C-alpha positions in Angstrom: 0.0 0.0 0.0 1.5 3.3 -1.0 1.4 6.4 1.1 -1.6 8.1 -0.6 -3.8 5.1 -0.2 -3.2 4.8 3.5 -3.7 8.5 4.3 -6.7 9.4 6.3 -8.3 12.8 6.3 -9.8 14.4 9.3 -9.2 17.0 12.0 -6.2 17.3 14.3 -5.5 19.3 17.4 -2.5 20.8 15.5 -4.9 22.9 13.5 -5.6 25.0 16.6 -2.3 26.7 16.1 -3.7 28.3 13.0 -6.6 29.6 15.0 -4.2 31.4 17.3 -2.3 33.0 14.4 -5.6 34.0 12.8 -6.9 35.6 16.0 -3.8 37.7 16.3 -4.1 38.9 12.7 -7.7 39.9 13.2 -7.1 42.0 16.3 -5.4 45.2 15.0 -5.6 47.1 18.3 -2.9 44.7 19.5 -0.4 45.8 16.9 -1.7 49.2 15.7 1.1 51.4 17.0 4.4 52.9 15.8 6.6 52.0 18.7 8.9 50.1 19.4 10.9 50.7 16.2 13.1 48.0 14.8 16.0 49.3 12.7 13.8 52.3 11.8 10.7 50.3 10.9 7.5 51.0 13.0 6.1 48.1 15.0 3.0 47.9 12.8 5.1 46.9 9.8 7.7 44.6 11.3 5.1 42.8 13.4 3.1 42.0 10.2 6.3 40.7 8.5 7.0 38.7 11.6 3.5 37.2 11.4 4.2 36.1 7.8 7.4 34.4 8.8 5.8 32.8 11.9 2.9 31.7 9.8 5.1 30.0 7.3 7.0 28.2 10.0 3.8 27.2 11.7 2.4 25.8 8.5 5.5 23.7 8.0 5.3 22.4 11.6 1.6 21.5 11.3 2.2 19.9 7.9 5.0 17.7 9.3 3.0 16.9 12.4 -0.1 15.9 10.6 1.6 14.1 7.7 0.8 10.5 8.2 
């Protein structure tokens, strides 16, 4: 039996990590400010960039953890 035939779909607790990231993105009062600056970039911009990077890493972790 190859890998694609034995794979089962379904829900995993790992997907809750996406919910945390999604909630942070949807709550702008948390990151809608200019300070602290990071190498001259306001917090609003570098925090969003950080969320993109964290989201990519989180996606890889969930993919590996749920890959059966």
